[in-house]
N, C-alpha and C positions, 0 to 999 in steps of 0.2 A: 385247240391244242390239247394233247392228251395229258391228263392229270398225272402227278407223280405216282399215285396209287395204281392208275391204269398201266403206267410204264413198268412198275414193279411186277404186276401180274403178268404182263407180256414177257418179262425177263424170266419169271419162274416157269412159264410154259415151255421155254426152250432150255431149261435146266441151268440158267445162270442165277445162282443163289447169292452171289457176293453182294448184290445191291441190298438184299435184305439185311445182311450183317452190317453193312456200312451205314444204313439208315438207323438201325438200332444203336450202333456204336456212337454215331453222331448225337443221337438223343441222350444216350447215357452220359456221354462226355459233357454235354450241355448242362444236364442236371447236376453232375458232380461239381462243375465249376460254380454253381449257385450255392452250394453248401457253405455255410459259414465255418470259420476255422474251429469254432468250439461246438460244432454239430455233434450230437450224441449218436450212439449206435443205431437208434431207431431211425433217425433221418437217413443214415447211410443205407440201412436195410430197405427203406422205402424207395430209394433210387434204384437199388438192385431189383426190387420187386416190380417196379414200373418197367424196367428194361425187359424183364422176363415176360411181362404181360404183352408188351408191344411186339416182342419177337414171336410170341404165340399167335397173336392176331395176324401177323404178316405171314405166318405159315398157314396158307389158305386151307390146307387139308384139315387143320385143327378145328375149323368152324363151319366148313361147308358141309351141308347135309344133302345126301343123295336120296331123294324122296322115294325112289323105287325100292330102296333097301329098308324102308320103315315098315314096321308091323306092330300091332298091339302087343304088349308084353305077355309072356306066358302066365297062365292062371295062377301058378304056384308062387309067382313073384308078388302078387297082391293078395294079402290075407284079409278076409272079412273080419271086421272088429268083433262082430257077434260070436265068432268062432274062437276068439282068444280065450285061454283058460282063465278061470277066476282064481286069483292068487290068494293064499292064506295071509293072515295078518303078519305072520313072521316073514313071509316072502316079500310083502309090501315094505315092511320096516327095513329089511335087508337091502332092498333095491333103493329105497329113498336115501339110505345112508351113503350111497355111491353116486348120487345124481345132483347136479346143479342146474338151475334154470337160467338161461341166457335170453335176454330180450334185445332185439335189434332196435336200437334207440337213436338212429342217426338222422331221422327225418324231422323236418320243421313242419309247423302247422300252417305254413303260408298258403297252401292250396285252399284251406278253409278260412283264410283271412286272419289267422292267429299269429302272434309273435312268440318266438322261442320254440323249444322242443315240442313236438306233437304230443308227447307223453304227458304233458301237463294241461292238456285241454280237459275241461270238465265234461264228463260224459254221462254221469248219472248221480243224482242226489248230492250234487256238489263235489263228487269224487272224480279224480282224474284217472287216466289209464294207469299211471304209476301207483296211485293210491289203491286201486282195485287189485293190481298185481301183487302188491305187498300184502294186502289183506288175504288174498288167496293162499299165499305161501305161509303166512302166519297161522292160518287155520289148519293147513295141512301139517305143519310141524307140531302144532299142539295136539292134533288128533293122533299122530303116530309116534310122538316123542322123538322127532328127528330135528336136524338143523340144516335143511336144504337151503343153500345160499342163493341169492339173486345176483346175477351178473348183468351189467348194462354195457352193451357195446355202443359207444357214442361216436359221432363224427366230429370234425373240427367245428361244425356249425352248432352242435348241441352240447359239447363236452363241458365247457365252463358253466353254462346255465345248469346242467344236470348235476355237476359237482356241488353247486350251491343249493339246489333243491333237495338233494338227498339228505342234507344235514337235518332236515326236519324229522327224519326217521331215526335219528341217533339213539333215541330211547328204546328202539326195537332191536338193537344190535344183537342182543342175546337170542331173540326169537327169529329174526330174519337177517342173517349176515348179508351185507351188500358190498359188492365189489364193482368197480367200473374201469373201463379202459377206452382208449381212443383208437378208432380204426385208422387205417393208412390214409395219407393224403397224397394223391397223385396229380400230376399236371395234365390239363387238357392239351390236346395236340391239334395243330392246324390240319384241316382235312387235306389240303394240298401241301404235301411235303412231309407230313407225319412227324413234325418236329414240335417240341414243347412250346407252349404259349408263354409261360412265365419267363421274365428276364431278371427277376430277383427272387430270392428265397422267401421274402416277406411281401411279395406282390399281392394285388387285390384278390380277394377270395374267389371271384368269378373265374379266375384263371386256373383254379384247382378244383378237385372234386374227390369225394370218397368213392372208391372203386366198386360199389355195389356190395350187397351182403355176402357175396362169395368170398370177400376178403376176411371174413370172420375167422377162418382157420389160421391163415398166416398171421393175423393180428393177435390171436390168442397166444401163439408161440412167441412172436416178436416182443410182446409186452411182458412176457414172463408169467402171464396168468395161467397158461396151460400147465407149466411146471408147478406152479403154486397149488393148483387144484389137485394134481396127482400127488403132491406132497401131503395133502390133507386127506388122502384116501378116496378122493372123488374121481371116478373113472369114466363117467358118462355125463353128457350134457344134453339138455332139452332146449332147442333153439326155436324161437318163434318171433313174429312181429309184435311189437308192443301194442299196436292198435287192433290186434285180433283178440277180442274179448272172449272168444271161445277156446283159446289156446291155454288151457289150464293143465296142470300136471295130472296125467291119467295113470292111475296105479296099475291097470292091466297092462298097458304098453310098457311102463317102467319095469314091471316084474318080468315081462317077457324078454325085454332087452338084456337084463342082467342074467336071468336064468339061462338063456341060450347064447350069451356072449356075442350078441349081434353087433356088427361093426357100425351099422347105419340103418335107420328106419325113417322112411318118409311117410307122413300122413297125407293121404289123398281122400277125396270125397267125390260123390257122384256129381257129374257136370249137369248144369241146367242151362237154359238159353241165356241166362245172365252171366254165365261163367265161360263162354266160348273162347274168350281171349286168354284164359289161364293156361299156364304151362302144363303139359301132360307128360306121362312117362311112356316110353316106347321101347321096343326091342330093335336094336340096330347093330348089325354085324355080331350078333350073339351076346350083346351087352344090354343091360337095362340102362336107359338113358333118359334124361330130362330134355324135353323139346319145348322151347319157348316160341311164341308167335314171331318174334323178331328173326328167328332162324329159318322160318318157313318161306320157300319160294312163293312169290305172289300168285302164281297160277294154282298153288295148292292150298291157299288160305281157307277156302270154303271146306275143303276136305278136313283140314286141321280142326275146324270148328264143329265138325260133325259129332253129335252126341252118340251116334250109333258106333262109329269107328273108334273114337277116343272117349270112353265113357266116364273117365275120372280126370281130375286135375289136381295139381300140387297145391296144398294149402300153405306151404312154406313153414310148416311145423315139422321139425326134424329132431331125431334122437341119434346121437353119435357117440362112439367110443373115443375117449380122449387119447388112449394109447394107439388106436388105429389111426387117428388124425396125426399124431406125432410121428408115427412110423412112415406114413404116406408123405408127409412134408420132408422128412429126412431123406427118403429115397427118391424124391422128385416125382412120385407117381400120382400125386394129387393134381392132375392136369385137367382143368375144367374148361369147357368152351368159353370163348370170349365173345361178348356181344358189344357191338359198336353202337353207342347212343349218340345220335347227331344233335348238336346244339349250335348256338351262334353267340359270338361275342361282338357287340356293336355291329351287327350285320354280317360279320365274317364267319363262315362255317368252321366249326371245330368238332372234334370227336372226343368222347370220353369212353374209355374201354372198361367194361364191367364184367363181372361174373356173378352168377346166381348160386347161392349156397346149396340149393337142391341139386345142382349139376354134379355134386360130389358123389351122387349115388352110383355112378358108373365106375368110380375109383376104388370101391371096396367090394372084395369078393364076399358073397353071402348077404349083401344088402337087400332089403325087402321094402315093400310098401304095405301100409295097412289102410284099408278102406274104412274110414271113420264116419260116424254119424255127422250129418250136416251141422249139428249143434256145436261142433268143435271148430267151425269156421264162421266167425262172426266179426268180420273186419269193419272198421269205421273209416272210410276213405272220403265220404261226402256227407253233406248235411242230411241227405235222404237216409243214410245209414244211421246218423245221429238220431233222427226222428224215431227210427225203429227201436233202438236200444233205450231211448228215454221214455218210450210209451208203455202202456199197460200190456203190451204184447209180451214183455219180459218181466220176470220177477227177479229181484236182487236179494241174494243172501250170502253172507260171508265173502263178499267180493266177486261172486260168480253170478252171471246172468243165465237164467233158464227160461225157456218159453212157457208162458202161462198154460196150465192144464185146460183152460177155457178155450184155447185156440184149437181150431180144427184145420189141419194142413200146415204147409210151410208158411214162411213169412210172406207178406204181400209184396208186390212190385210197386215201388214208389219212385216217381220222377218229379223233382222240384226244379222250377224254372231258373234259368241263368239269364241275367245276373242277380235277380232279386233274392234268391235263396242260396246262392253259391257260397257266400261267406257266413260264418257263424253269427256275426253281428246282425246281418240281415235276417237270418233264420229266427233268431231270438226276438227281434223287433216285430216280426210278422206273426208270431204265435204267442198269444197271451198265456196259453198253456198248451202242452202237447196234446193233440187230439186223441181220443180213444179210438184205437184201430183194431181191436180184438177180432172184429168180423170183417175187416177190410181185405179185399182181394187185389185191388189196383187203385192207385192214386196218381193222377197227373195234375200238376199245378203249373200254370204258365202266366207270367205277367205280374201286375201289381195286386197281389192278393194278401189279405190279412185274415187270421183266424182269431175269433173271440175265445174266451175261456170256456172250457167244458164242452167243446164240439165233439160229436161222435160221427165217425165215418164208417160206412159199411158197404160191402159189395164193391162195385166199380164207381169211382167218383172222379170226374174230370172237371176242372175249374180253369177256365181260360178268360183272362181279362183282356179286353180289346186294347190296342195301343192307345195310350193317353187316358185310359179309364182305370177305375179301381173297383175291386170287389172286396167287400167286407162280409165275412161269414159271421153272423150274429152269435153272441154267447149262448151256449146251450143248444145250438142247432144240431139236428140229426139229419145227416145226408146219407141216403141209401140208394145206390144205383142212380146217381144223378149226374147230369151234365149241366154246368152253369157257365154261361158265356155273357159277354157284354160288360155291364157294370151293375154293381149292387152295393148300396151304402147302408150302414146301420143308421137308424133314425134316433135322434135325441128327443126325449120327451119327459 
C-alpha cells in the first residue's frame, strides 16, 4: 500500500497541489484545537510556525538537491582567516559594543550518560561548559571595557534547569549580563499521514521536539529578545554550540563584521577524515548554500565526503546582523531547507522537521564564510573528546583552551570502546587520572580496560581486552607504539 507521503508526491508530479494544502490545514487545525483557552501569543506563534515548516517540507522543491547543479563555492566567498585585517583597539571596542554572544543550549547530556543540560557537564578543572563560557566573556569585557552579554537559547528539556543554574552567576551581572529564552516546541508527526502525534497540549515530552538550531532566528523574534537587543544598541550576534570550546569571541571577525556591515558570516575550517560527515558550503544555482549529509542522495555520499572536492565544513559558529535577521523574517525571505529526522515512538515511525541555523547563509545577500584555524573548532560530543580537552594536550587560561606549545601537529585520533567508555561515569571510573597524550598520534581502546594514575601514551597505542578479560594499565606506565591484547592485571604487593 502506498504511503500517504508517496501519494502526495504522486499528486504533486501531476500538478495537483490541493492535497498539500489540505494536509497542512488539517495538521494546523489539530494543533489549534489543542491550545488551551489561556494560551499566550508564543503558543499561537508556534502553531503557525509548525504549519509553515510542514508546508515547506511538503514543497519538495524546497529540499530536493539536484546533484549535477552542485559545485564548490567561488573563492571570494571564503576568506582565509590569516588575510583578515588586524583591527585597532578602537575598532575592537566599537565592534564589541554592538555584539552579543548566543550559545545554543538546547541539548541534554544523555548521550554521555549525564542528567540535565549538557552545558553543566564538568569538562576541565571542575568547570562546566557554562563556567568556561562566562569566564571567557568576563575576561573579554574586562580587557576591552565592554559589556558583551551572554544569551542562552534553551529547549523545553533544558530551560528550567538552566534558569536555576544561572542564578549562581548573579554576582557577575555587571560584568557579564545573561539573558535566556526558550526555543520553539513543535509536535512530532506520524510518518504515514504527516499529522501531529500529540493529542493534548500537555502530553508526554517524547511527542514534542525542539525544531533544530535553525529555529534560533524565529525564536529570537518571538520571545522579544531580538527587539530587546536592538533597543540596547546591539546589532550583531555570535552564535555557536555551547559544547564547542573553541568558539570564543574573535575580535578580528567581530571587527570585520561591523566595519563592513556584513549580514552573515559562517566560520568554516579545513576538513579532515574525521569531519567527512560535516555540512559543507556549496554553490547552487548561483547561491552560496549549506549542504548537510542528510540532503545528499545515497549514490553521491562518497563524493560529498571527498576532502578534495569539498575542502571545508561548517563549524556552526555564525555571526549575523540582527537587523538583517529581523528584515528577512518580516519579508518571509528567511526560507531555509527542511531536514526530516526520522524517529520512533513505541516502535511507530515519526518525523521531526528541523532546520540548521547555518542554512541561513543563502538568505542574505553578501554573506561570506571565513576559513578559520582548526583551534576554533573544539567540540565535546563523546568521552574521547573529553579525554582530549582534559589532558595535557591543552592549556587552560581565562576560560580558554589552547593547544600546548609542546605538541607537534594536530590533535591525536582517539577511539574509546562502547559501552565501557561511552558514558562519563564509565570513563571516570576507568581512568585514575587522565593519561599524558602530548606525543600521542592514535589511541584505540576496546573492552574492559582501566588506566592507573600517571600513564603516558605516545605514538600509536592499541589496547584490546578479550571478551571476559580485563586489562589494567599500571600507574606510571609509559606506552609508546604498543599493541596490548588479552588480559593484564596489576599485581598487589
